[in-house]
C-alpha positions as CSV (number, residue, x, y, z in Angstrom):
1,K,-114.3,-0.3,-2.9
2,V,-111.4,-2.2,-4.2
3,V,-109.1,0.3,-3.0
4,E,-110.6,-0.3,0.2
5,L,-110.3,-4.4,-0.1
6,A,-106.8,-3.8,-0.4
7,R,-106.6,-1.7,2.7
8,V,-108.3,-4.6,4.5
9,A,-106.0,-6.8,3.3
10,G,-103.3,-5.4,4.5
11,A,-104.8,-5.1,8.1
12,F,-105.7,-8.9,8.2
13,S,-101.9,-9.9,6.6
14,V,-100.4,-8.8,9.9
15,A,-103.1,-9.7,12.7
16,S,-102.8,-12.5,15.1
17,H,-105.5,-14.3,13.6
18,R,-104.9,-14.3,9.7
19,D,-107.8,-15.2,7.2
20,P,-106.8,-16.8,4.3
21,E,-110.2,-17.4,3.0
22,M,-111.1,-13.9,3.0
23,L,-107.4,-13.0,1.8
24,T,-108.6,-15.2,-1.5
25,A,-111.8,-13.7,-2.1
26,I,-110.2,-10.0,-1.9
27,M,-107.6,-11.5,-4.3
28,E,-110.2,-12.7,-6.9
29,R,-112.0,-9.3,-6.5
30,L,-108.7,-7.4,-7.5
31,T,-108.4,-9.7,-10.6
32,A,-111.6,-8.8,-11.9
33,A,-110.9,-5.4,-11.7
34,P,-107.3,-4.6,-12.1
35,S,-107.3,-1.0,-13.2
36,S,-108.9,0.1,-9.8
37,L,-105.6,0.0,-8.1
38,N,-102.3,1.9,-9.1
39,C,-99.0,1.2,-9.0
40,W,-98.5,2.0,-5.2
41,S,-101.8,0.0,-4.1
42,W,-101.0,-3.1,-5.8
43,A,-97.6,-3.3,-4.3
44,E,-99.0,-2.8,-1.0
45,F,-101.5,-5.5,-1.9
46,L,-98.3,-7.8,-2.9
47,L,-96.8,-7.4,0.2
48,S,-99.8,-7.8,2.5
49,L,-99.9,-11.5,1.1
50,H,-96.2,-12.0,1.2
51,W,-96.6,-11.2,5.0
52,A,-99.8,-13.5,5.1
53,R,-97.7,-16.4,3.1
54,L,-100.4,-16.6,0.8
55,K,-99.7,-18.0,-2.7
56,P,-100.9,-15.5,-5.1
57,D,-102.9,-16.5,-8.1
58,P,-100.8,-16.1,-11.5
59,Q,-103.4,-14.4,-13.5
60,M,-103.8,-11.5,-10.6
61,L,-99.8,-11.2,-10.9
62,K,-99.8,-11.1,-14.6
63,A,-102.8,-8.3,-14.2
64,A,-100.6,-6.6,-11.4
65,A,-97.8,-6.2,-13.2
66,D,-99.4,-5.0,-16.5
67,V,-101.0,-2.3,-14.4
68,M,-97.8,-1.4,-12.4
69,L,-95.8,-0.9,-15.8
70,T,-98.3,1.7,-16.8
71,D,-96.8,4.0,-14.7
72,L,-92.8,3.7,-14.9
73,D,-92.1,6.4,-12.5
74,A,-94.2,5.3,-9.7
75,L,-92.6,1.7,-10.3
76,K,-89.1,3.0,-10.3
77,K,-89.3,4.7,-6.4
78,L,-90.9,1.5,-5.2
79,K,-89.0,0.5,-1.8
80,T,-86.9,-2.5,-2.1
81,C,-89.7,-4.6,0.0
82,Y,-92.2,-4.0,-2.5
83,I,-90.1,-5.1,-5.3
84,M,-88.8,-8.1,-3.3
85,A,-92.4,-9.1,-2.3
86,F,-93.5,-8.7,-6.2
87,V,-90.5,-10.9,-7.1
88,E,-91.1,-13.8,-4.3
89,A,-94.3,-14.0,-4.9
90,S,-93.7,-14.7,-8.9
91,L,-91.5,-17.4,-7.7
92,S,-93.9,-19.0,-5.2
93,A,-96.8,-19.0,-8.0
94,G,-94.3,-20.3,-10.8
95,F,-95.1,-16.8,-12.8
96,F,-92.6,-15.2,-14.8
97,H,-92.9,-11.3,-16.5
98,P,-90.0,-11.1,-18.5
99,R,-90.2,-7.2,-18.8
100,M,-91.0,-6.7,-15.4
101,F,-88.2,-8.7,-14.4
102,T,-86.0,-7.0,-16.7
103,L,-87.1,-3.7,-15.2
104,L,-86.9,-4.5,-11.8
105,S,-83.2,-5.8,-12.4
106,E,-82.6,-2.2,-13.4
107,V,-84.0,-0.6,-10.5
108,I,-82.4,-2.8,-8.1
109,L,-78.9,-2.1,-10.1
110,D,-79.3,1.5,-9.5
111,R,-79.4,1.2,-5.9
112,I,-77.4,-1.8,-5.3
113,K,-74.7,-0.1,-3.1
114,G,-77.4,1.4,-0.9
115,L,-79.0,-2.1,0.3
116,N,-78.7,-4.0,3.3
117,P,-77.1,-7.3,3.8
118,L,-80.4,-8.7,4.3
119,D,-82.0,-7.1,0.9
120,L,-78.4,-8.0,-1.0
121,S,-79.3,-11.7,0.2
122,R,-83.0,-11.9,-0.9
123,V,-82.3,-10.6,-4.0
124,A,-79.6,-13.3,-4.7
125,L,-81.8,-15.9,-4.0
126,A,-84.7,-14.5,-6.1
127,W,-82.8,-13.4,-8.8
128,G,-81.1,-17.1,-8.6
129,Q,-84.6,-19.2,-8.7
130,A,-85.8,-16.6,-11.3
131,S,-82.7,-17.7,-13.1
132,C,-82.6,-13.8,-14.2
133,K,-78.5,-13.7,-14.8
134,D,-77.8,-10.4,-15.9
135,D,-73.7,-10.2,-15.8
136,L,-73.9,-6.6,-14.6
137,L,-76.0,-7.4,-11.9
138,V,-74.4,-10.5,-10.9
139,K,-70.9,-8.7,-11.0
140,S,-72.5,-5.3,-8.9
141,L,-74.1,-7.9,-6.6
142,C,-71.2,-9.9,-5.7
143,K,-68.9,-6.6,-5.0
144,A,-71.8,-5.3,-2.5
145,I,-72.2,-8.5,-1.1
146,R,-67.9,-8.7,-0.7
147,T,-68.4,-5.1,0.7
148,N,-70.7,-6.2,3.4
149,L,-69.4,-9.7,4.0
150,T,-68.6,-9.3,8.1
151,S,-72.3,-7.6,8.5
152,F,-74.1,-10.6,7.0
153,P,-76.5,-12.6,9.1
154,K,-75.6,-16.0,9.7
155,S,-78.9,-17.2,9.0
156,R,-78.9,-15.5,5.4
157,I,-75.2,-17.1,4.1
158,S,-76.4,-20.3,3.0
159,Y,-79.0,-18.9,1.0
160,T,-77.0,-16.3,-0.6
161,I,-74.6,-19.0,-1.8
162,H,-77.2,-20.8,-3.3
163,G,-78.7,-18.0,-5.2
164,L,-75.2,-16.5,-6.1
165,S,-74.5,-20.1,-7.5
166,M,-77.8,-20.1,-9.7
167,L,-76.5,-16.9,-11.1
168,D,-73.3,-18.5,-11.9
169,C,-71.3,-16.4,-9.6
170,K,-67.5,-16.4,-11.1
171,D,-66.3,-15.0,-7.6
172,K,-65.7,-18.3,-6.0
173,Q,-62.9,-16.7,-3.7
174,L,-66.4,-14.8,-2.3
175,L,-68.3,-18.1,-2.1
176,V,-65.2,-19.7,-0.3
177,D,-64.9,-16.8,2.2
178,F,-68.5,-17.0,3.0
179,A,-68.7,-20.8,3.3
180,S,-65.6,-20.3,5.9
181,A,-67.0,-17.9,7.7
182,W,-70.1,-20.1,8.2
183,A,-68.3,-22.7,9.2
184,T,-66.9,-21.2,11.8
185,T,-69.9,-21.8,14.1
186,G,-72.0,-24.4,12.0
187,P,-75.2,-25.1,10.8
188,E,-78.2,-24.4,12.7
189,E,-80.4,-26.1,10.2
190,S,-79.7,-28.7,8.3
191,T,-80.7,-27.1,5.0
192,E,-78.0,-24.5,5.5
193,V,-75.3,-27.4,4.9
194,L,-77.3,-28.6,1.7
195,H,-77.3,-25.3,0.4
196,I,-73.8,-24.6,1.0
197,I,-72.3,-27.8,-0.2
198,S,-74.2,-28.0,-3.0
199,G,-74.0,-24.3,-4.0
200,L,-70.2,-24.5,-3.9
201,A,-70.1,-27.4,-6.0
202,R,-72.3,-26.0,-8.8
203,S,-69.7,-22.9,-8.7
204,G,-66.8,-25.0,-9.0
205,A,-65.7,-23.7,-5.4
206,L,-65.8,-26.8,-3.4
207,D,-62.4,-28.2,-3.1
208,P,-61.3,-31.1,-0.6
209,A,-60.1,-28.4,2.0
210,V,-63.3,-26.4,2.1
211,C,-65.4,-29.4,1.5
212,D,-63.7,-31.1,4.7
213,R,-64.1,-28.0,6.9
214,I,-68.0,-27.9,6.3
215,A,-68.4,-31.9,6.5
216,E,-66.1,-31.4,10.2
217,C,-69.1,-28.9,11.5
218,S,-72.0,-30.5,9.6
219,L,-72.0,-34.1,11.1
220,Q,-74.8,-33.3,13.9
221,C,-76.9,-32.8,10.9
222,V,-76.7,-35.9,8.7
223,P,-79.5,-37.8,10.8
224,R,-81.6,-35.1,9.5
225,F,-81.2,-35.1,6.1
226,N,-84.0,-36.3,3.7
227,A,-83.2,-38.8,0.6
228,W,-82.8,-36.1,-1.9
229,S,-80.3,-34.1,0.2
230,I,-78.1,-37.1,1.1
231,A,-77.8,-37.9,-2.7
232,T,-77.2,-34.6,-3.7
233,I,-74.7,-34.0,-0.7
234,L,-73.1,-37.2,-1.7
235,L,-72.4,-36.4,-5.3
236,A,-71.2,-33.1,-4.3
237,C,-68.8,-34.7,-1.8
238,A,-67.5,-37.4,-4.8
239,Q,-67.2,-34.7,-7.4
240,S,-64.7,-32.0,-5.1
241,G,-62.7,-35.4,-3.6
242,C,-64.2,-34.5,0.2
243,T,-61.6,-36.8,2.4
244,H,-63.9,-36.5,6.0
245,A,-64.3,-40.2,6.3
246,E,-66.5,-39.8,8.8
247,F,-68.7,-37.6,7.6
248,L,-68.9,-39.5,4.4
249,E,-69.7,-43.1,6.4
250,S,-72.5,-41.1,8.2
251,L,-73.9,-40.1,4.7
252,G,-73.6,-43.7,3.9
253,R,-75.4,-45.4,6.7
254,A,-78.3,-42.5,6.3
255,A,-78.4,-43.6,2.7
256,S,-78.8,-46.8,3.7
257,L,-81.6,-46.5,5.6
258,K,-83.6,-44.1,3.5
259,I,-82.8,-46.3,0.0
260,S,-86.4,-47.1,-0.3
261,E,-87.2,-43.1,-0.4
262,F,-84.7,-42.3,-3.4
263,S,-86.1,-41.0,-6.8
264,M,-84.6,-43.1,-9.6
265,T,-82.0,-39.6,-10.1
266,D,-81.2,-39.6,-6.6
267,L,-80.5,-43.6,-6.6
268,S,-78.5,-43.3,-9.6
269,A,-76.5,-40.3,-8.3
270,A,-76.0,-41.8,-4.8
271,A,-74.4,-45.1,-6.6
272,F,-72.3,-43.1,-8.2
273,A,-70.9,-41.1,-5.6
274,A,-70.2,-44.1,-3.2
275,A,-68.7,-45.7,-6.0
276,K,-66.1,-42.9,-6.0
277,L,-65.9,-42.2,-2.5
278,S,-65.1,-45.8,-1.7
279,L,-68.0,-46.7,0.2
280,A,-68.9,-50.0,-0.6
281,P,-68.5,-51.6,3.0
282,I,-71.7,-49.4,3.7
283,L,-73.8,-49.4,0.4
284,G,-72.2,-52.3,-1.5
285,D,-75.4,-54.7,-0.9
286,C,-78.1,-52.0,-0.3
287,I,-77.9,-50.2,-3.7
288,P,-77.1,-53.4,-5.8
289,R,-80.1,-54.8,-4.5
290,A,-82.2,-51.9,-4.5
291,A,-81.2,-51.4,-8.3
292,L,-82.7,-54.6,-9.4
293,D,-86.0,-54.1,-7.1
294,R,-86.6,-51.3,-9.5
295,V,-84.8,-52.0,-12.8
296,S,-87.4,-51.2,-15.0
297,D,-87.7,-47.6,-13.7
298,F,-84.7,-46.5,-14.8
299,K,-83.9,-44.4,-18.1
300,G,-81.1,-45.3,-20.2
301,A,-78.2,-42.9,-18.8
302,Q,-79.2,-43.9,-15.4
303,L,-78.6,-47.7,-16.1
304,A,-75.8,-46.8,-17.6
305,V,-74.4,-45.0,-14.3
306,M,-75.6,-47.9,-12.2
307,M,-73.7,-50.6,-13.9
308,H,-70.6,-48.6,-13.6
309,A,-71.5,-47.9,-9.6
310,V,-72.3,-51.8,-9.1
311,S,-69.3,-53.1,-10.2
312,R,-67.2,-51.0,-8.3
313,L,-69.4,-51.4,-5.4
314,S,-70.4,-55.0,-5.2
315,D,-67.9,-57.7,-4.3
316,S,-70.2,-59.7,-6.6
317,P,-71.0,-57.9,-9.9
318,G,-71.9,-60.7,-11.7
319,E,-74.7,-61.2,-10.0
320,Y,-76.6,-57.9,-10.9
321,L,-74.9,-56.9,-14.2
322,P,-76.8,-59.2,-16.5
323,V,-80.2,-57.8,-15.0
324,L,-79.3,-54.3,-15.8
325,E,-78.0,-54.9,-19.0
326,N,-81.2,-56.8,-20.1
327,A,-82.7,-53.5,-18.8
328,V,-80.4,-51.5,-21.2
329,L,-81.1,-53.1,-24.1
330,P,-84.3,-51.2,-25.3
331,H,-82.6,-47.8,-24.4
332,V,-79.6,-48.4,-26.3
333,P,-80.9,-46.2,-29.2
334,T,-80.9,-43.5,-26.8
335,L,-77.5,-44.1,-25.1
336,T,-75.2,-41.1,-25.3
337,P,-71.3,-41.4,-26.0
338,V,-70.6,-41.2,-22.0
339,D,-73.2,-43.7,-21.4
340,L,-71.1,-45.9,-23.4
341,R,-68.0,-45.1,-21.4
342,Y,-69.8,-46.1,-18.0
343,I,-71.0,-49.6,-19.6
344,C,-67.3,-50.4,-20.9
345,M,-65.9,-49.7,-17.5
346,A,-68.4,-51.6,-15.8
347,W,-67.3,-54.5,-18.4
348,T,-63.8,-53.7,-17.4
349,R,-64.2,-53.9,-13.9
350,A,-66.5,-56.8,-13.7
351,G,-65.1,-58.9,-16.5
352,V,-68.4,-60.4,-17.5
353,S,-70.8,-58.9,-20.3
354,T,-73.8,-60.1,-22.2
355,E,-73.3,-61.0,-26.2
356,K,-76.6,-59.0,-27.1
357,L,-75.8,-56.0,-25.5
358,R,-72.2,-56.3,-26.7
359,E,-73.4,-56.6,-29.9
360,A,-76.2,-53.7,-29.5
361,L,-73.3,-51.1,-28.2
362,A,-70.9,-51.8,-31.0
363,L,-73.7,-51.0,-33.8
364,R,-74.2,-47.8,-31.5
365,T,-70.8,-47.1,-31.2
366,I,-70.3,-47.3,-35.0
367,D,-73.0,-45.0,-35.5
368,M,-71.9,-42.3,-33.3
369,I,-68.2,-43.0,-33.7
370,D,-67.5,-39.1,-35.0
371,S,-68.5,-37.9,-31.7
372,L,-66.5,-40.3,-29.5
373,D,-63.8,-38.6,-27.8
374,A,-60.5,-40.1,-26.6
375,S,-61.3,-41.3,-23.2
376,I,-64.4,-43.2,-24.6
377,I,-62.3,-44.6,-27.5
378,S,-60.3,-45.9,-25.2
379,H,-62.3,-47.6,-22.8
380,I,-64.7,-49.3,-25.7
381,A,-61.6,-50.9,-26.9
382,W,-60.0,-51.5,-23.6
383,A,-63.1,-53.2,-22.4
384,H,-63.3,-55.4,-25.4
385,S,-59.8,-56.3,-24.5
386,K,-60.1,-57.3,-21.2
387,L,-63.1,-59.7,-22.1
388,Q,-61.3,-61.0,-24.7
389,V,-63.7,-59.9,-27.5
390,S,-62.8,-58.7,-31.0
391,N,-65.1,-57.1,-33.2
392,A,-63.9,-56.3,-36.7
393,D,-66.3,-53.5,-37.6
394,L,-66.0,-52.0,-34.2
395,F,-62.5,-51.9,-33.9
396,K,-61.8,-50.3,-37.5
397,A,-64.1,-47.6,-36.9
398,L,-62.3,-47.1,-33.7
399,G,-59.0,-47.2,-35.0
400,V,-60.5,-44.5,-37.5
401,R,-61.1,-42.4,-35.1
402,C,-58.7,-42.9,-32.6
403,A,-56.0,-41.9,-35.2
404,A,-58.1,-38.6,-36.1
405,S,-58.3,-37.6,-32.4
406,I,-55.0,-39.0,-31.0
407,S,-53.7,-35.5,-29.9
408,S,-56.2,-35.0,-27.2
409,F,-55.5,-38.5,-25.7
410,N,-54.0,-38.7,-22.0
411,P,-50.7,-40.3,-22.1
412,S,-52.0,-42.7,-19.6
413,R,-54.6,-44.0,-22.0
414,L,-52.0,-44.6,-24.8
415,G,-50.6,-47.8,-23.2
416,C,-54.1,-49.7,-23.0
417,T,-55.3,-48.4,-25.9
418,A,-52.6,-49.6,-28.0
419,L,-52.8,-52.9,-26.6
420,A,-56.5,-53.3,-26.7
421,F,-56.2,-53.1,-30.7
422,V,-53.3,-55.3,-30.5
423,E,-55.0,-58.0,-28.6
424,A,-57.7,-57.6,-30.8
425,G,-56.2,-58.5,-33.7
426,V,-55.6,-55.3,-35.5
427,H,-52.3,-55.0,-36.2
428,E,-52.8,-52.2,-38.8
429,E,-50.4,-48.9,-39.3
430,V,-53.6,-46.9,-38.4
431,P,-53.9,-46.4,-35.2
432,L,-50.9,-47.8,-33.9
433,L,-48.6,-45.4,-36.0
434,S,-50.7,-42.3,-34.6
435,I,-50.4,-44.0,-30.9
436,A,-46.5,-44.4,-31.3
437,R,-45.8,-40.9,-32.5
438,Q,-48.4,-39.5,-29.6
439,A,-46.4,-41.6,-27.2
440,L,-43.2,-40.0,-28.4
441,R,-44.4,-36.5,-27.8
442,S,-45.8,-37.3,-24.3
443,L,-42.8,-39.6,-23.0
444,G,-42.2,-36.8,-20.3
445,Q,-45.2,-37.4,-19.2
446,M,-45.0,-41.4,-18.9
447,H,-45.3,-43.5,-16.2
448,P,-44.6,-47.2,-15.9
449,V,-47.6,-49.0,-16.2
450,P,-48.5,-47.4,-19.4
451,G,-45.0,-47.6,-20.8
452,S,-45.3,-51.2,-19.9
453,R,-48.4,-51.7,-22.1
454,L,-47.0,-49.3,-25.0
455,A,-43.6,-51.6,-25.1
456,R,-45.9,-54.9,-24.8
457,A,-48.6,-54.0,-27.6
458,F,-45.7,-52.8,-30.1
459,I,-43.5,-55.7,-29.6
460,Q,-46.6,-58.2,-30.1
461,A,-47.8,-55.9,-32.9
462,D,-44.5,-56.6,-34.7
463,L,-45.0,-53.4,-37.1
464,E,-41.5,-52.4,-39.1
465,S,-41.8,-48.7,-38.6
466,P,-39.0,-46.2,-37.4
467,E,-41.6,-44.5,-35.1
468,I,-42.0,-47.8,-33.2
469,T,-38.5,-48.6,-33.3
470,A,-37.8,-45.2,-31.7
471,L,-40.4,-45.3,-29.4
472,L,-39.1,-48.7,-27.9
473,E,-35.7,-47.6,-27.3
474,S,-37.0,-44.3,-26.2
475,L,-39.2,-46.3,-23.3
476,A,-35.9,-48.5,-22.5
477,S,-34.0,-45.3,-22.2
478,V,-36.8,-43.6,-19.9
479,A,-37.3,-46.7,-18.0
480,R,-33.5,-46.7,-16.9
481,Q,-33.3,-42.9,-16.4
482,Q,-36.4,-43.0,-14.1
483,G,-35.3,-46.1,-12.4
484,W,-38.4,-48.5,-13.3
485,T,-36.1,-51.5,-13.0
486,R,-35.9,-51.0,-9.6
487,L,-39.1,-50.6,-8.4
488,S,-39.0,-53.7,-6.4
489,A,-36.0,-52.8,-4.6
490,S,-38.1,-49.9,-2.7
491,R,-37.4,-49.8,1.0
492,L,-40.9,-49.1,1.6
493,E,-43.6,-51.7,2.0
494,Q,-45.3,-52.3,-1.5
495,T,-48.9,-52.8,-2.2
496,E,-50.2,-55.8,-4.3
497,F,-50.8,-53.4,-7.1
498,Q,-47.5,-51.7,-7.0
499,K,-45.9,-55.5,-7.1
500,Q,-47.7,-56.0,-10.2
501,C,-46.8,-52.8,-11.7
502,A,-42.9,-53.8,-11.0
503,E,-43.3,-57.2,-12.5
504,T,-44.7,-55.8,-15.5
505,V,-42.4,-53.5,-16.5
506,Q,-39.5,-55.8,-15.7
507,D,-41.3,-58.1,-18.1
508,F,-41.0,-56.0,-20.9
509,L,-37.7,-54.4,-20.4
510,P,-35.3,-56.7,-21.8
511,S,-37.4,-57.4,-25.1
512,V,-37.3,-53.5,-25.5
513,L,-33.2,-53.6,-24.9
514,V,-32.9,-56.6,-27.2
515,N,-34.6,-55.1,-29.9
């Protein structure tokens, strides 16, 4: 009888010598006659499969769920281990039964205060992997975990953080406290580091201090990371502002050894992170070479990121960018505004570009002009200025969009944007007057370099306007008040960049004061 077969499966699932073939045969028999078992029997059978680590058949799970839902009273009384067996079996089979998950969420919510730390961890991970983001359940789950924080098994902390992050947990402090408790003794498995760093990053809870603490105790795990883990952790570290040099350099060396194992997504992520983390001494040669070797496999967005990364990683970006630009051309119709920004940042950094891609990108920019934000407008204009290339139609469209979105400009980008328009031959009141008005409103946040660029732009523009006169006079006043003229007299040793800033400011000040 089918019921007897279910009991046999239970016995064999815990036997010292499991028989997957026999369990599979039993599963097929039960699938053919699902109504032969009641809610409890199905729950016990699914738990048997869980113990036996046997992946269930999705059709069988659907048949089981349909039968179990006919007896709601029994379903609500199932032990938590049976509920978790069904949920985890569904995840392993790639099966999702919306009505069943909704009901089980309600059952778990009712009993959540009484769950032990292990069950709380399993719920967080399973519901996170299933993307069942019930706000009330997540809030109650976080509260219950907080109550049991000190008694959580260390081996479950990383899984819990991973699960909570996939549930969009808003309690960042809980995640940080969890990670801090884990970091006191460090990882036992390399996957713990991946789950914790990526989980905190996904939730926006990975700040530099926390990341450095995790990095300090995880150095020994780096050689055991696979390619995907290396790329994921590098990207999280870049986004968090990690400063642990030894950990980052170790990740860089590990990436160089596994460069051929990276997927295209991994390679673009690792390249972006390496550029942001200043890992050029380690990855400045192998990433650009890998990009060229696999250039035909990249998608448009990935190529844009690679151009940006290569321009920052390589000492000779001009050797690589033409190949990447040629590969971008067929993808231009699919490029997003963010992609345009990355490409323009690469041009600015490298100082080289191909005419074909510039023209194609100009047309794409004009097509999307209404969706460009302030940062993208600024980067596109500045790149063309640095390349000493002027496109009248492009700058006309950028000028109108700049004027329309001027209130969202960061003060640090106003100077280079104004200068870019002027050097492109755009001396019109639109957009220059809008930039001048916004700069006047942002004088308190102005720094020497953006200020110097604003002054140079508006002196060269030679526009007669009360706003521009007021801006130049105000810049001169701010320069005197903040001591911009005394930068070169600093008692501290200056970098070449600082010296350049000082010279730039001093170049424009006499003109401002005379006018």
